[in-house]
N, C-alpha and C positions, 0 to 999 in steps of 0.2 A: 504496500500500501503506498512507503514511504521513499517509492523508486521517482526520482523528480528529471520528468520531460520537458523537449523547447520546444515550442514553435515557432517557428518565420515566416513571415509575408516577402516578400521580395521589396518592399519599401521599409526592412529593418526594424517593423513591429513586431513583436513576439511576445511570449506568453513563459515563463516557467510555469511547468503546474504539475501534480498531484494526482493522477488517476485513481478508483478504485471501482477496477470492475469496467462497465459504460461511461461512467459519469465521474467527471471532475469535481474536490473535492476540493482542494485547494490551490490556488491562484497569484502571481507577481507580472503586473501583466509591465514590459519591459517598454520600452525603442533603443535603436542603437543607431547612431550616426557619428562622422567624421569623430571617430576616438575614443566615442565615448556612448553612457549604458546608463541610459534615465531608467529610474527608477518610479514608475508612477503609483502602482497604488499592488497591494497584498492585502487575496480575501483568501476564509479560511469558511469554508460550508460551516452552519451552528454544529449537526451532529457528528461534526469533524474536532469544533473545537477543545482546547487541553492540551492537545496532543504532542502540540513541539513544529506544527506545520508549516504555522512562519516561522519560522529560525534556519526548516529544515528546507525552505525556499533559496529562503535567503541567504545561507551558508551557500546554496547552490550558484546563485547568479554572484558569491563573491569566487566559487574559484574561475565561474567563467570569465568573469575582471579580470582576478591576473591570465590563465592562462593562453588572454587573448590581448594583455598590456595596453585594455580599456580605466578608464578614470568613470567613478560613478557620480551621476546626478542623485541625489537625494529626491524628490517631489512626493515620495508614499512617506505617508509620521513613520508607517513601522520600519522602516529602512531608517530614515535620519534619527532616532532614540538610536539604533543599533548603536548610531555610527556615533553620535552623543555619548553612549555612555559609553563606546569602547575606540577613544579615538586613535590613540594608541596603533587598536591593532589593524585598525584601516584606514592609517596613513595615505599607504599607498597608490589607493588606490580613489580612497573618497573627493573630490570633485567639491571642497565649499565654494559655498556662495559669498562675490565678492558683496561687500557694504558700502 
């Protein structure tokens, strides 16, 4: 159940997702362009909450970004919270906003 998949379209938009049979129980919407991965939104179905699936998606996204030399723009509140809680762990991939 915790096998993360990635589906991308030709426009650089995609989703990391966790399937359970024929349904998608957790997903993280992303976009990739110009060496940047933008994390837009993370969602876990109510029946699958509390199992750490959002964290599993996050970890997969970070691994993908590192493997492909991408910087991450965190528009997703969950991703941003993880970056803020552990800035040293993600300083290599986190593209912090310029204020």
